[in-house]
Every structure is written in structure tokens, then in C-alpha cells.
C-alpha positions as CSV (number, residue, x, y, z in Angstrom):
1,M,0.1,0.3,0.1
2,W,2.8,2.6,1.1
3,A,4.5,1.9,-2.6
4,A,1.6,2.6,-4.7
5,P,2.1,6.2,-4.7
6,R,5.6,6.2,-5.5
7,L,5.2,3.5,-8.4
8,L,1.7,4.6,-10.3
9,P,3.7,7.7,-11.7
10,H,6.2,5.2,-13.1
11,L,3.8,3.1,-14.4
12,G,1.7,6.4,-15.9
13,A,5.4,7.1,-17.6
14,L,5.3,3.8,-18.9
15,V,2.4,3.2,-20.7
16,G,1.2,6.8,-21.3
17,V,-1.1,8.2,-18.1
18,S,-0.4,11.7,-18.2
19,D,-1.1,13.8,-14.8
20,A,-4.5,14.5,-14.3
21,A,-3.7,18.4,-13.7
22,A,-1.8,19.8,-16.6
23,R,0.3,22.6,-15.4
24,R,2.8,25.1,-17.7
25,P,5.2,26.0,-15.3
26,A,6.5,30.1,-15.4
27,F,10.7,29.7,-14.9
28,Q,13.6,31.5,-15.3
29,V,16.8,30.1,-14.5
30,T,20.9,31.0,-14.9
31,T,22.6,27.5,-15.4
32,R,26.1,27.0,-14.0
33,D,27.6,27.4,-17.6
34,G,25.7,30.8,-17.7
35,R,23.0,30.2,-19.5
36,F,19.8,31.8,-19.5
37,L,16.5,29.6,-19.9
38,T,13.1,30.3,-19.5
39,A,9.7,28.4,-19.9
40,D,9.6,30.4,-23.3
41,S,13.0,29.7,-24.4
42,V,12.8,26.0,-24.1
43,R,9.2,26.0,-25.8
44,G,8.8,23.7,-28.5
45,R,11.5,21.1,-27.2
46,V,10.8,18.2,-24.5
47,V,12.2,18.8,-21.0
48,L,12.9,17.0,-18.7
49,V,13.6,18.5,-15.5
50,N,15.5,16.9,-12.1
51,V,15.3,18.7,-8.9
52,W,17.9,17.1,-7.3
53,A,20.8,18.1,-4.2
54,T,24.3,17.1,-3.7
55,W,23.5,15.4,-0.5
56,C,20.6,13.1,-1.8
57,A,21.5,9.4,-2.2
58,P,19.2,8.7,-5.0
59,C,20.2,11.8,-6.9
60,R,23.6,10.7,-7.0
61,V,22.5,7.2,-8.5
62,E,20.3,8.3,-11.5
63,M,22.6,11.1,-12.4
64,P,24.6,9.1,-14.8
65,A,21.1,7.9,-16.8
66,L,20.2,11.1,-16.6
67,Q,23.7,12.2,-18.6
68,Q,23.3,9.2,-21.1
69,L,19.9,10.3,-22.1
70,A,20.7,14.4,-22.3
71,T,23.4,13.1,-24.9
72,Q,21.2,10.4,-26.8
73,Y,18.0,12.5,-27.0
74,A,19.8,16.4,-27.7
75,A,19.7,15.5,-31.5
76,E,15.8,14.8,-31.1
77,G,15.0,18.3,-28.9
78,V,15.2,16.5,-25.6
79,I,16.5,19.1,-22.9
80,V,17.6,17.9,-19.3
81,L,17.6,20.6,-17.0
82,G,19.0,19.9,-13.3
83,L,17.4,22.1,-10.8
84,S,20.0,21.9,-7.7
85,V,18.5,23.2,-4.0
86,D,22.0,23.2,-2.8
87,R,22.5,26.1,-0.3
88,G,26.3,25.9,0.0
89,P,28.7,27.3,-2.1
90,A,28.0,26.9,-6.0
91,S,32.0,25.6,-6.2
92,A,30.8,22.5,-4.3
93,V,28.0,21.7,-7.1
94,D,30.0,22.7,-9.9
95,A,33.0,20.4,-8.3
96,F,30.3,17.6,-7.8
97,L,29.0,17.9,-11.7
98,A,32.8,17.6,-12.6
99,E,33.7,14.6,-11.0
100,R,30.3,13.3,-12.9
101,G,31.0,13.8,-16.0
102,I,27.4,16.3,-16.1
103,S,27.3,18.4,-18.8
104,Y,23.7,19.0,-19.5
105,P,22.6,22.5,-18.1
106,V,22.2,22.9,-14.2
107,A,20.9,25.4,-12.2
108,I,21.1,26.3,-8.5
109,V,17.8,27.5,-7.5
110,D,15.8,28.7,-4.9
111,D,12.1,27.7,-3.4
112,G,10.3,30.2,-5.3
113,T,11.4,27.9,-8.7
114,V,10.9,24.4,-7.4
115,A,7.1,26.2,-6.5
116,A,6.5,27.3,-9.7
117,F,6.8,23.7,-10.7
118,G,4.4,22.4,-8.3
119,G,6.8,21.9,-5.2
120,V,8.8,18.7,-4.4
121,R,7.4,16.2,-1.9
122,G,10.9,14.4,-1.8
123,Y,14.3,14.4,-3.6
124,P,15.2,13.8,-6.6
125,T,11.8,14.9,-8.3
126,S,11.6,14.8,-12.2
127,L,8.9,16.5,-14.6
128,L,8.5,15.8,-18.0
129,L,7.3,19.1,-19.9
130,D,6.2,18.5,-23.5
131,R,6.6,20.9,-26.4
132,R,4.0,23.5,-25.1
133,G,6.0,23.8,-21.6
134,V,3.0,21.3,-20.0
135,V,4.0,18.9,-17.1
136,R,3.0,15.4,-18.5
137,H,4.7,13.4,-16.0
138,A,6.0,14.1,-12.4
139,V,7.7,11.1,-10.6
140,V,9.4,11.5,-7.4
141,G,12.5,9.3,-6.1
142,P,14.7,8.3,-8.9
143,I,13.2,7.6,-12.6
144,G,13.9,4.8,-14.4
145,P,15.0,4.6,-18.0
146,L,12.6,1.5,-18.8
147,T,9.9,4.5,-17.8
148,L,11.3,7.4,-19.1
149,R,12.2,6.3,-22.5
150,P,8.7,5.5,-23.8
151,A,7.5,8.3,-22.4
152,L,10.3,10.9,-23.9
153,R,9.4,8.9,-27.4
154,R,5.8,9.8,-27.1
155,L,6.0,13.0,-26.3
156,L,8.8,13.4,-29.0
157,D,6.2,11.8,-31.5
158,E,3.5,14.4,-30.9
159,P,2.9,17.1,-33.2
160,A,5.0,20.1,-33.0
161,A,3.5,23.0,-30.8
162,D,2.5,25.9,-32.5
163,G,2.8,27.8,-29.0
164,G,-1.1,27.9,-28.4
165,S,-3.6,26.3,-25.9
């Protein structure tokens, strides 16, 4: 019974059932490499937002898989965006990313940015946004490539958004 709330989002991503409440988060972040990303600047792309922290063991475990997905799907327009909730020095986050060879964009964010995505109940939390910027899937805990890949494929196969709705 306790596992159902954690497993259902994974199963939903696997079979294509989206979250009932569609939301389009408005956000703006500056990544550790100096890029300024907003909800509007990534519209038209499928975006996997991953909220994490350096002190989170499950976050550490899933990062290589996220890097692999970022590399594999970059040519198809997928962006993996890491949102670190660390409160220590930015240099510690930079060193953490460098040690693990993480090259996808990562920003250190505050509670307001996390709230724009609907908040989180645990770390890591991953949100998959469609080309219109709508959150289609949200998963608390490490996201598995077996459930993520079918969800990514479905969103990539949808017609490109015209910016409407």
C-alpha cells in the first residue's frame, strides 16, 4: 500500500497516462555555465526537469542515466535540466558535476523556482514537460530509463506545438 503512490507515476509514464492536472510552469534560471533559460526559451522542446541535491543519495545514483539520456536525445530536441536545491557554495555543486561528467544544464535554484513547478515531496523529483511546456509526468524518486524512454518517445512523436493552448 505504501509503495503505490511512488510506483503509479512510473507506470503512468510507461503506459502513457499523464498527470490529471496539466500545469505550465513559468520559470527562469541561470545555469552554472551562464545560460539563461526560461519556459519560453525551451518551448518547442521536450524538457526533463530534475530537482536534486548533492547530499541526496538517490540523486547521485540516477545522474549518470540522466546524462546518458541527455546525450542520446539531444539531437531530437530533448533538454535535461537539473535544478539543484543545494544551499552551500556554488563551487561545491560545480565540483560535484565535474566529478561526475555532467554536461546537461544545471541551475542552483531557490524555493520559489521549485514552487513554480508545483513543489516537490522528495528528492529527486523529475518532471517531463511536453513541447508546449505542460508537465505531462511527475515522478518522485529516481526515474528509471525503462519508464522514461517510452514517455520521451511519445512526447517526441507528438506534433510540434504552435505555441497555442
